Steps between C-alpha positions, in 0.01 A plus 500: 500500500817597681703409207516129574324363179816464300679331794208277551507379143863380534429334835207329346719309276625322798160372638426237224816296556551150656806309545638153381828349549539367147704734277336634195654440161547798261320326217180438698470852651194686382676824437800587265764765450352824378165472664345825605175570699321812591265551768280802584401569872156641592405655828142492638358706790145622509433689178878463409551236246793572275828364347795651695808343363662206331778233545698331216696182520793385264712194497839428351740195519876497528765252639239264641304765686182687423500872565161636588412873533174629641441882464204672641383862498186713561367699206591872451182636646536289825864604524362834621315321784754234592788394257597143507797333318585147556791294355567139575764283348584139570747257353402133549622157392330376182506135618365547850340841496682574837602865533858615497476874505229744581494876470215750590474882465179644627384856504149564656438876553797596730565136604812348338655156554738265328574140554788299369486132571746202431343157559729212618324183374709264701411661840169693423655804646442841331761774511303814502587869471216727578521894425203717633492859348850603461624366824803274547414144362453225768624162442315215651466117453156351454420132561279352223417149413515294181164643415601878547501702177494873413201659332594469131636148523179392675295647205668239280519218743113469480508404136713190562241359724261204436192665625293186457698353781390767757208383706197721508454703813833396665736778630828520308793687658684779318803714603695804365763723611482885476651790696622350824287209555363174360125465466295193516142475370254238380263467207214260416431369147132565455444335161441578133277791383414694187605851540449809287799734492439847378643563173616142436202282506383199703745232614491158662696572820643346822391691807675572833423652832799651681504584878693833554666638805374820677717805450503838330313369190302191598240457778611144577131387496444474117637284223644582176337327201722407197410348162763328277465378143417134478742421216870430446589861562346523854488888480352695794208686353324683784528559872258686743557577855362726763753728672480727801304758306316368186576219265765451237500305180758406254438358159714386210460729197787415262726204435769386255742219421294247703610132473173404340168640409246579772282190442320581825319787315152392417351818349 
């Protein structure tokens, strides 16, 4: 497992997003202040098929900005094997959902890294401070675009999108900044599908395939699959992806303060 399951869940939030120039209006957004979602992460490899941790999202609103927090952790038993603690924060504009501030504090075993980003919306430049372990922080300037977000703000950006306008099978670009780089990927909208989610029931969903980049977690040859509720809330329900060793899955287990009922649930 290598301790990547919790980190993968946070990154998975990115891969269901596309970008339109039109600004979203707060009253039309499919999420509201106070919403909270909990995801459980499962790791599969051979005979191993077990839940290893969870991630929780929360959302508040103040002075025209949403404040999102995503916190992930391995369960106590797996802390003995490889302890993971993830903390992501983002402040993004309520009218455009563009990011203003991003903070990341990651502990994976002995590895520790912090990010502090300030996004300049007029220039698309990102003022970044990166600190690995307890070394001296390093300041750098990242070059993004009008479609570059941080991980939490992208998680909410998805829910302002008119998915009916996305052509089936056509590649869509996505981009996010983390650590000292900006990453560009693509995804494909596969279509609609009924999907059973353990502990929650069966839903009408929107299904996506995402092409991932090879690295310490992904092979670069496989795709992540993500299912999102086909209703006004557009909540990510489930993701599955092969990794270097085994497969990881994340599923929604708890939710509160949604904008509306999950009308996508059919049984």
